[in-house]
N, C-alpha and C positions, 0 to 999 in steps of 0.2 A: 329618304334621306332627311334630316331633320334641318333647320335653319343654321343651328350652332355646327353641326356637321358640315355642312356645305360651306359655312365661313370658313372654318378650320382647312376643309379640302382647299378651297379656292385660295388660300392665304399661304399653304404651304406649295402649292403649285407655283405660284409667283416666286417663292424662294427657290423651290427647286430647279425652276427654268432659268432664274437669274444667275444661281451660283452653278449650275450646270452640272456639279458632281453630287448634289444632295438630293437627287431624284429618289433613290431607294428609301432614304429616310424620312420624305417627304409621304411616299408611299404608306410606311408603316404609320406616321402620324396620323395619316387619314383614316386609316383602318382602326387605330385606337379610338379615336372620335367616334366613327359609327358604333364600335363596341360599347362605348358608354351611353349612347342614344337608344340601344338594344333594351327590350323590356328584360327585368329580372327573373329568373327560372325559381321555382319555390325551391326552399331549402328540405333536405333531405331528414328524416325524422333521426333523433339521437339513437346511437346504440343502446341496448339493455344495462344498467348498471351491475357492477359485481356484486356479489353476495357480501353479506356485512361480515364483518371479524367477530369473534368470541369477545365477551365480556373483558372490559379493564382488568378486573381483579383475577381472572382464570388466566388470562394471557400473561399478566405479570409475573404468577406464582411459578408457571411454566419457565418463563424467560429467566427469572433469577434463579432458579435450578440448573436450567442448560448452561445459564453464563458462568455458574460456579464450575460444573463440570468441564466447559471450555476452558477456563481458567487453568485448571488441574491439568489437563491435557497440554496446554502451552506451557507450563513449568516443568511439567515432566520431560517435555521434549529439550527445555532449556538444560535442565540437569543432564540428561543423557549425552547432547550435544557439547556439553562444557567438557565431559571424560575425553571426547575425541579432542578437543581444544588443548587441554594438557598434554595429551599422547603428541599431537601434531608438535607442540612446542620441544618437548622433551626429546622427541626422536630426531628433530631437526639438529639438535647438538650432536647426536650419536652419528648425523650423515658425514661428518668431518667435509663441510661445503658438498656435500651430495658427490661424495667419492665411493663412497661404499653404498652397495645394491639393497641390502634388506632394510637398513634404516631408511633409506631414500624411498623405497616402495612403502614402508610404514608410515613414513611421513605425508607422502600423497594421499594414501588411503584415508588415513585419520583427519587430514585436511579436508579431504571431500565429505566425508562423514559427518564432520563438524559442521560444516557449512550448510549441508542437506539438513541435519537436525535443527541448527538454526532457523532455516526457512520454514521448517514446520511448526517449529516454536512461535514464529511471528505470524502465523494465521491466527493465533488466539491472544498474543501478547502484543502491546505497543512497541514499535520498534525501538524506539529508545530506551525503554524498560528492559526491553529483550537483550539487547545488544549490550548494553551495560552490564547487566547481570552476565551474560555469557562471558564476555571479555573478564569481569571482575574475576569469576570463578576460575577461569583459564588461569589468569594471572596468580592469584594466590596457590591454585593448585601446581603452577609451574614452580614456583617459589620454593613450597614445601617440599615436593619432590625433588626439584634440582639440589635442596640441601640433603636429602638423603641418598639421592643417585651420585650427583656429581660432587659430593662434599663441598657445595658451595656455603660462604658463611650465614649464620642466622643470626641477626641482631636485634637488638630492642626496637630500634627505628622500622626495622621489617615487620615487627610483631604488631606494633603499633598501626601501622599502614594496613595491616590484614584485617585487625580490628575495626579499622575505619571502612575498608572495603565492605566487609561482610554486613557491618553497621548499615552502610548504603543499599547495599543488595536489599537487606531485609527491610528497609523502608521502603524501597521500591516494590517490593512484593505486597506489602501491607497495602501502601496506597491504590497498587493495581486494584486490589481486592475491592476496596472501598470504591473506588470508581466503577468497577463492573457493578455492585449492587445497586448504586445509585442509579445507573442507566437501565438497568431491569426493573426499577420501582416508577 
C-alpha cells in the first residue's frame, strides 16, 4: 500500500472510530484510495470505423427526389383526411346531439379516419403546416357543404374568409416545398 493510501486509511479510521457510525464510509474511502494507487491497465483498441457514405452530390440528388416524393405523400394524406374532417363536421349536425344512430356512427368513423389520415400526413409534413391546412380545408369545406346541405347563408365575408384561408394554405404548401428543397441540398 502506498504512503498516500496509508495516510488516507489511518485518517479515515480515526474519523470512523471517533464518529462510531462512519465505519462503512471509511472503509469505502480507504478502498478508493487504494484503487487510485493501483497501476493503470492498458486501453483496449478502438472498434473499426463504419464505411464511408456516398459522395455529397449523389446523396443530395437522391435526397431531393425522395424529399419531394415524401412531401407529395404527406399532402395526399392531408387532402384525403380533410374529406373525413368535412364529413365529421357535417354528420355531427345530422346526429341531433347524438340521438340518431346512423349519423352518430358516421360521425365517429369519419372522425377516426380523419385523425388517422392526419397522423399519416404528419409523418411527412410539419405539424404546424399539416394541422393548419387540415383544419382550413375542413373549415372551408364544412361551410361550403353546410350552405348546400343545410341551407346556411353564404355571405360576402365568408367568401373573403375562404379566399384568405385558401391563400394561407397555398402559401404554407409553397413554403413547405421550398424548405424541403433547401434541406435536401
